LUMLUM-747548 format. One record per atom (N, C-alpha, C, O): residue number from 0; chain; x, y, z. Coordinates in pm, whole numbers, plus 50000, padded with zeros to 5 digits. Layout:
% LUMLUM-747548
   num   chaine       x       y       z
   NUM        A       X       Y       Z
...
//
This chain:
% LUMLUM-747548
   num   chaine       x       y       z
     0        A   03847   66911   39482
     0        A   03889   66935   39344
     0        A   03916   66800   39277
     0        A   03976   66711   39336
     1        A   03871   66789   39152
     1        A   03885   66661   39083
     1        A   04032   66627   39060
     1        A   04115   66714   39034
     2        A   04062   66498   39070
     2        A   04194   66447   39039
     2        A   04194   66399   38895
     2        A   04097   66340   38847
     3        A   04304   66425   38826
     3        A   04318   66383   38687
     3        A   04433   66284   38674
     3        A   04536   66300   38740
     4        A   04417   66184   38591
     4        A   04521   66084   38573
     4        A   04535   66050   38425
     4        A   04441   66000   38362
     5        A   04653   66077   38370
     5        A   04680   66046   38230
     5        A   04740   65907   38216
     5        A   04806   65858   38307
     6        A   04717   65846   38101
     6        A   04775   65716   38070
     6        A   04786   65702   37919
     6        A   04726   65780   37844
     7        A   04861   65601   37875
     7        A   04868   65570   37733
     7        A   04996   65610   37664
     7        A   05013   65581   37545
     8        A   05087   65677   37735
     8        A   05211   65715   37671
     8        A   05302   65597   37644
     8        A   05273   65484   37684
     9        A   05412   65624   37575
     9        A   05507   65519   37547
     9        A   05606   65560   37440
     9        A   05615   65677   37403
    10        A   05679   65462   37391
    10        A   05778   65483   37285
    10        A   05718   65437   37153
    10        A   05666   65325   37143
    11        A   05725   65523   37053
    11        A   05668   65491   36922
    11        A   05761   65543   36814
    11        A   05830   65643   36834
    12        A   05762   65475   36701
    12        A   05844   65520   36589
    12        A   05778   65636   36516
    12        A   05655   65651   36521
    13        A   05857   65719   36450
    13        A   05798   65827   36370
    13        A   05695   65772   36272
    13        A   05716   65668   36209
    14        A   05584   65842   36261
    14        A   05473   65797   36178
    14        A   05373   65711   36250
    14        A   05266   65682   36196
    15        A   05405   65671   36370
    15        A   05316   65585   36447
    15        A   05206   65661   36518
    15        A   05191   65782   36501
    16        A   05129   65588   36597
    16        A   05014   65645   36667
    16        A   05015   65606   36815
    16        A   05068   65501   36853
    17        A   04957   65691   36895
    17        A   04931   65662   37036
    17        A   04797   65721   37073
    17        A   04751   65818   37012
    18        A   04736   65661   37174
    18        A   04607   65710   37224
    18        A   04623   65737   37373
    18        A   04641   65645   37453
    19        A   04616   65863   37410
    19        A   04627   65904   37550
    19        A   04488   65919   37610
    19        A   04394   65963   37545
    20        A   04478   65881   37736
    20        A   04352   65897   37809
    20        A   04374   65979   37934
    20        A   04481   65974   37996
    21        A   04273   66055   37970
    21        A   04274   66133   38094
    21        A   04147   66099   38169
    21        A   04036   66126   38122
    22        A   04163   66039   38286
    22        A   04049   66002   38368
    22        A   04034   66101   38482
    22        A   04130   66135   38550
    23        A   03912   66148   38501
    23        A   03883   66244   38608
    23        A   03808   66174   38720
    23        A   03723   66088   38697
    24        A   03841   66214   38844
    24        A   03770   66157   38958
    24        A   03633   66221   38977
    24        A   03549   66169   39050
    25        A   03612   66334   38912
    25        A   03485   66403   38922
    25        A   03423   66423   38784
    25        A   03485   66394   38682
    26        A   03303   66471   38785
    26        A   03234   66493   38658
    26        A   03305   66597   38573
    26        A   03358   66695   38624
    27        A   03307   66574   38442
    27        A   03366   66669   38348
    27        A   03261   66729   38255
    27        A   03294   66814   38172
    28        A   03138   66687   38267
    28        A   03035   66719   38168
    28        A   03017   66868   38145
    28        A   02989   66911   38033
    29        A   03032   66947   38249
    29        A   03003   67090   38238
    29        A   03124   67173   38198
    29        A   03114   67295   38184
    30        A   03239   67108   38178
    30        A   03364   67184   38167
    30        A   03439   67160   38037
    30        A   03433   67052   37978
    31        A   03510   67265   37994
    31        A   03610   67246   37891
    31        A   03725   67165   37950
    31        A   03753   67172   38069
    32        A   03790   67089   37864
    32        A   03906   67010   37907
    32        A   04021   67034   37809
    32        A   04000   67066   37692
    33        A   04142   67017   37860
    33        A   04259   67057   37783
    33        A   04367   66948   37787
    33        A   04376   66869   37881
    34        A   04450   66946   37681
    34        A   04575   66872   37680
    34        A   04689   66972   37657
    34        A   04680   67059   37571
    35        A   04794   66955   37736
    35        A   04917   67032   37720
    35        A   05033   66935   37712
    35        A   05017   66816   37739
    36        A   05149   66985   37674
    36        A   05270   66902   37673
    36        A   05390   66988   37710
    36        A   05391   67110   37691
    37        A   05491   66919   37762
    37        A   05614   66987   37799
    37        A   05732   66901   37758
    37        A   05752   66791   37808
    38        A   05810   66954   37665
    38        A   05932   66887   37619
    38        A   06047   66926   37711
    38        A   06041   67029   37777
    39        A   06153   66846   37714
    39        A   06267   66877   37800
    39        A   06324   67016   37770
    39        A   06353   67049   37655
    40        A   06339   67096   37874
    40        A   06395   67229   37859
    40        A   06301   67332   37799
    40        A   06341   67445   37772
    41        A   06176   67292   37779
    41        A   06079   67382   37718
    41        A   05967   67414   37816
    41        A   05947   67344   37916
    42        A   05895   67522   37786
    42        A   05777   67554   37866
    42        A   05660   67464   37825
    42        A   05655   67413   37713
    43        A   05569   67448   37916
    43        A   05448   67372   37887
    43        A   05369   67447   37780
    43        A   05353   67569   37787
    44        A   05318   67373   37681
    44        A   05246   67437   37571
    44        A   05112   67370   37548
    44        A   05094   67250   37573
    45        A   05019   67449   37500
    45        A   04886   67402   37467
    45        A   04891   67306   37349
    45        A   04964   67329   37252
    46        A   04812   67199   37358
    46        A   04802   67103   37249
    46        A   04662   67102   37189
    46        A   04644   67118   37068
    47        A   04562   67084   37275
    47        A   04425   67073   37225
    47        A   04327   67099   37338
    47        A   04360   67083   37456
    48        A   04207   67140   37300
    48        A   04100   67159   37398
    48        A   03968   67111   37338
    48        A   03951   67104   37217
    49        A   03876   67079   37429
    49        A   03741   67042   37387
    49        A   03644   67108   37484
    49        A   03658   67095   37605
    50        A   03546   67178   37429
    50        A   03449   67247   37513
    50        A   03345   67149   37566
    50        A   03340   67033   37524
    51        A   03262   67197   37658
    51        A   03159   67110   37713
    51        A   03055   67073   37608
    51        A   02981   66976   37625
    52        A   03050   67149   37499
    52        A   02957   67117   37389
    52        A   03023   67036   37279
    52        A   02958   66999   37181
    53        A   03153   67009   37293
    53        A   03222   66926   37196
    53        A   03303   67001   37092
    53        A   03363   66938   37004
    54        A   03306   67132   37098
    54        A   03389   67208   37004
    54        A   03536   67187   37038
    54        A   03574   67181   37155
    55        A   03617   67174   36935
    55        A   03759   67145   36955
    55        A   03848   67255   36901
    55        A   03810   67331   36812
    56        A   03969   67261   36958
    56        A   04068   67357   36915
    56        A   04205   67291   36927
    56        A   04229   67215   37021
    57        A   04294   67319   36832
    57        A   04424   67254   36829
    57        A   04536   67353   36806
    57        A   04518   67456   36741
    58        A   04652   67321   36860
    58        A   04772   67395   36825
    58        A   04802   67369   36678
    58        A   04776   67260   36627
    59        A   04857   67468   36612
    59        A   04888   67452   36469
    59        A   04982   67333   36444
    59        A   04974   67267   36340
    60        A   05070   67308   36539
    60        A   05169   67203   36520
    60        A   05109   67062   36518
    60        A   05174   66968   36471
    61        A   04987   67046   36569
    61        A   04926   66913   36574
    61        A   04799   66903   36491
    61        A   04741   66796   36479
    62        A   04755   67013   36436
    62        A   04630   67016   36361
    62        A   04637   66918   36244
    62        A   04734   66915   36169
    63        A   04533   66838   36231
    63        A   04528   66739   36126
    63        A   04590   66606   36163
    63        A   04573   66508   36090
    64        A   04660   66600   36275
    64        A   04724   66476   36319
    64        A   04666   66425   36451
    64        A   04657   66304   36473
    65        A   04626   66516   36537
    65        A   04573   66480   36669
    65        A   04423   66506   36671
    65        A   04373   66597   36605
    66        A   04353   66424   36750
    66        A   04209   66442   36769
    66        A   04176   66428   36917
    66        A   04212   66329   36981
    67        A   04107   66528   36970
    67        A   04063   66524   37110
    67        A   03915   66487   37113
    67        A   03837   66531   37028
    68        A   03879   66405   37210
    68        A   03739   66366   37225
    68        A   03709   66348   37373
    68        A   03800   66345   37456
    69        A   03581   66336   37406
    69        A   03544   66322   37546
    69        A   03429   66223   37560
    69        A   03346   66209   37471
    70        A   03427   66157   37673
    70        A   03317   66068   37710
    70        A   03274   66110   37850
    70        A   03335   66070   37949
    71        A   03170   66190   37857
    71        A   03128   66244   37986
    71        A   03083   66135   38082
    71        A   03105   66144   38203
    72        A   03020   66032   38029
    72        A   02971   65924   38115
    72        A   03087   65852   38183
    72        A   03077   65810   38299
    73        A   03198   65838   38110
    73        A   03316   65772   38166
    73        A   03413   65871   38230
    73        A   03517   65831   38283
    74        A   03379   66000   38225
    74        A   03464   66106   38282
    74        A   03606   66098   38226
    74        A   03704   66107   38299
    75        A   03612   66082   38094
    75        A   03740   66061   38027
    75        A   03755   66152   37906
    75        A   03659   66177   37833
    76        A   03877   66201   37888
    76        A   03913   66277   37769
    76        A   04026   66202   37700
    76        A   04121   66157   37764
    77        A   04015   66188   37570
    77        A   04110   66110   37492
    77        A   04180   66199   37391
    77        A   04118   66286   37330
    78        A   04311   66177   37375
    78        A   04388   66245   37270
    78        A   04444   66136   37178
    78        A   04536   66064   37215
    79        A   04388   66126   37059
    79        A   04437   66033   36958
    79        A   04544   66103   36877
    79        A   04519   66207   36816
    80        A   04663   66045   36876
    80        A   04778   66109   36811
    80        A   04825   66019   36697
    80        A   04867   65906   36719
    81        A   04816   66070   36575
    81        A   04860   65997   36457
    81        A   04976   66069   36389
    81        A   05003   66186   36417
    82        A   05044   65999   36301
    82        A   05155   66058   36224
    82        A   05253   66129   36317
    82        A   05293   66243   36292
    83        A   05291   66061   36423
    83        A   05376   66123   36524
    83        A   05514   66154   36470
    83        A   05569   66083   36386
    84        A   05569   66264   36520
    84        A   05700   66313   36480
    84        A   05792   66319   36602
    84        A   05744   66325   36715
    85        A   05922   66316   36582
    85        A   06014   66327   36696
    85        A   05988   66453   36780
    85        A   06007   66451   36901
    86        A   05946   66560   36717
    86        A   05920   66684   36792
    86        A   05794   66677   36877
    86        A   05766   66770   36952
    87        A   05719   66569   36866
    87        A   05604   66549   36956
    87        A   05647   66487   37090
    87        A   05565   66473   37181
    88        A   05774   66452   37101
    88        A   05825   66395   37226
    88        A   05809   66494   37340
    88        A   05858   66607   37332
    89        A   05742   66452   37447
    89        A   05713   66540   37560
    89        A   05638   66460   37665
    89        A   05596   66347   37642
    90        A   05624   66522   37782
    90        A   05528   66473   37881
    90        A   05396   66542   37853
    90        A   05389   66664   37842
    91        A   05291   66462   37841
    91        A   05159   66513   37808
    91        A   05073   66517   37934
    91        A   05068   66421   38011
    92        A   05004   66630   37952
    92        A   04921   66653   38070
    92        A   04779   66690   38028
    92        A   04759   66756   37926
    93        A   04682   66648   38106
    93        A   04548   66702   38087
    93        A   04518   66798   38202
    93        A   04580   66794   38308
    94        A   04421   66885   38176
    94        A   04388   66987   38273
    94        A   04242   67025   38259
    94        A   04177   66998   38158
    95        A   04192   67090   38363
    95        A   04054   67140   38361
    95        A   04057   67290   38392
    95        A   04164   67344   38419
    96        A   03943   67356   38390
    96        A   03941   67502   38412
    96        A   03976   67542   38554
    96        A   03992   67662   38581
    97        A   03989   67449   38645
    97        A   04016   67480   38785
    97        A   04163   67465   38820
    97        A   04201   67472   38938
    98        A   04246   67444   38720
    98        A   04388   67436   38745
    98        A   04437   67301   38791
    98        A   04550   67289   38838
    99        A   04354   67199   38780
    99        A   04398   67064   38816
    99        A   04484   67008   38703
    99        A   04457   67028   38585
   100        A   04588   66937   38743
   100        A   04678   66872   38648
   100        A   04700   66728   38692
   100        A   04702   66697   38811
   101        A   04716   66642   38594
   101        A   04756   66507   38625
   101        A   04906   66498   38642
   101        A   04976   66599   38640
   102        A   04955   66375   38659
   102        A   05098   66354   38677
   102        A   05173   66351   38544
   102        A   05296   66356   38541
   103        A   05097   66343   38436
   103        A   05157   66342   38303
   103        A   05190   66202   38256
   103        A   05205   66109   38336
   104        A   05200   66187   38125
   104        A   05239   66060   38064
   104        A   05342   66089   37956
   104        A   05324   66178   37873
   105        A   05451   66014   37958
   105        A   05563   66039   37868
   105        A   05534   65982   37730
   105        A   05495   65866   37716
   106        A   05555   66064   37628
   106        A   05547   66021   37489
   106        A   05684   66044   37426
   106        A   05736   66155   37427
   107        A   05742   65938   37373
   107        A   05871   65946   37308
   107        A   05858   65894   37165
   107        A   05818   65779   37143
   108        A   05893   65978   37070
   108        A   05885   65940   36928
   108        A   06028   65932   36875
   108        A   06097   66033   36860
   109        A   06070   65810   36847
   109        A   06209   65790   36808
   109        A   06223   65659   36732
   109        A   06151   65563   36759
   110        A   06315   65656   36639
   110        A   06343   65532   36567
   110        A   06457   65457   36634
   110        A   06496   65349   36589
//
């Protein structure tokens, strides 16, 4: 089963941007890929997905601010996050249809 590894998190001020990456140890070309997040004391929630054909879907809370993309050759999925808000603070995870999860990357939005 493919291993997933997220990176790119950090501390950013409200209104700022971050770019998260998810690297897969195996091919992703044939699969939908997902980003989820989990805030302290909250359940993990869907953030965005991208199909194997490039169609995208977003949670209402991030629509218009976040963009998901994929590079099959590099086996990477990227989540570009703009206009960040304090409520975007969470650990962000990527996932595939086989239930693989990375270790997550912390995003903290605070002044």
